[in-house]
C-alpha positions in Angstrom: 0.0 0.0 0.0 1.3 3.4 -0.9 1.5 5.9 2.0 1.9 9.1 0.0 2.8 10.5 -3.4 4.6 13.8 -4.2 4.6 15.5 -7.6 7.3 17.9 -8.7 5.8 21.2 -9.9 7.3 24.4 -11.5 5.0 26.9 -9.7 3.8 25.8 -6.3 1.1 28.4 -5.8 -0.5 27.8 -9.2 -0.3 24.0 -8.7 -1.9 24.4 -5.2 -4.8 26.3 -6.7 -5.2 23.7 -9.5 -5.3 20.8 -7.1 -7.3 22.5 -4.5 -10.2 23.0 -7.0 -9.7 19.7 -8.9 -9.6 17.5 -5.8 -12.3 19.2 -3.7 -15.0 17.0 -5.3 -13.1 13.9 -4.2 -13.0 15.1 -0.5 -9.5 16.6 -0.5 -8.5 19.9 1.1 -5.2 21.8 1.5 -3.2 20.4 4.5 0.2 21.1 5.8 2.5 23.5 4.0 6.2 24.2 4.1 8.3 26.7 2.0 8.5 24.4 -1.1 5.8 21.8 -0.3 2.1 21.7 0.2 0.1 18.6 1.2 -3.5 17.6 0.5 -5.6 15.8 3.1 -8.6 13.4 2.9 -10.2 11.6 5.8 -7.5 12.9 8.2 -4.5 11.7 6.2 -2.2 13.8 4.1 -1.3 11.4 1.3 -0.7 13.7 -1.7 2.0 16.4 -1.9 3.3 19.0 -4.3 6.9 20.0 -4.2 8.6 22.9 -6.0 11.7 21.3 -7.4 13.3 20.1 -10.7 12.7 18.2 -12.9 9.0 18.8 -13.3 6.1 17.3 -15.0 5.1 15.1 -17.9 6.2 11.7 -16.6 3.8 11.0 -13.7 0.4 9.4 -13.7 -1.6 9.7 -10.4 -5.1 8.2 -10.0 -7.4 9.4 -7.2 -10.2 7.1 -5.9 -13.7 8.4 -5.9 -16.7 7.0 -4.1 -19.2 7.9 -6.8 -19.2 8.5 -10.5 -20.7 12.0 -10.0 -17.5 13.0 -8.1 -15.4 12.2 -11.2 -17.6 14.3 -13.4 -17.1 17.2 -10.9 -13.4 16.6 -10.7 -13.1 16.8 -14.5 -15.1 20.1 -14.7 -13.2 21.6 -11.8 -9.8 20.6 -13.2 -10.5 22.1 -16.7 -11.8 25.3 -15.1 -8.5 25.9 -13.4 -6.3 25.3 -16.4 -6.2 21.5 -16.8 -6.3 20.0 -20.3 -8.5 17.1 -21.3 -6.9 13.7 -21.6 -10.1 11.6 -21.4 -13.6 12.7 -20.6 -15.6 11.1 -17.8 -16.9 7.7 -18.8 -16.8 3.9 -18.5 -13.5 2.2 -19.5 -14.8 -1.3 -20.2 -11.3 -2.3 -21.5 -10.1 -2.0 -17.9 -13.2 -3.7 -16.3 -17.0 -3.4 -16.6 -17.4 -0.8 -13.8 -14.2 1.3 -14.3 -15.5 4.9 -14.6 -12.7 7.5 -14.9 -11.7 10.9 -16.2 -8.2 12.1 -17.1 -6.6 15.5 -17.3 -3.1 16.9 -17.7 -2.2 19.3 -14.9 -0.3 22.6 -15.3 3.0 20.7 -15.6 1.8 18.0 -17.9 1.2 15.2 -15.4 -1.6 12.8 -16.2 -4.1 13.0 -13.4 -7.1 10.6 -13.1 -10.1 10.2 -10.9 -11.6 6.7 -10.9 -14.5 4.9 -9.4 -14.7 1.1 -9.5 -18.3 0.8 -8.3 -21.4 0.2 -10.4 -24.0 2.9 -10.3 
């Protein structure tokens, strides 16, 4: 089991704003912060971090679990509204499995960010 993940970002404040809006529908909020780091917390655990350091972007895929498909739809809209780029609209991905419902966006640094629900409606 993974304890936490950190993404390298070029502009910490812009990335914080992006993830704050994009992850809110999934139950995340901004957590602890340090000069070049900011964490995101869900259910009392800070498991996602942004770090201002080089190299940045383009090589990471992160998937966030959602409890309901509607959360994924909201994630996608929120991420695009704050500068994310489409990389796969919300929908079923039956090639993965029958109930795999996900959406994909590129963040401001080109990382592939996904929200996924494995439950049937």
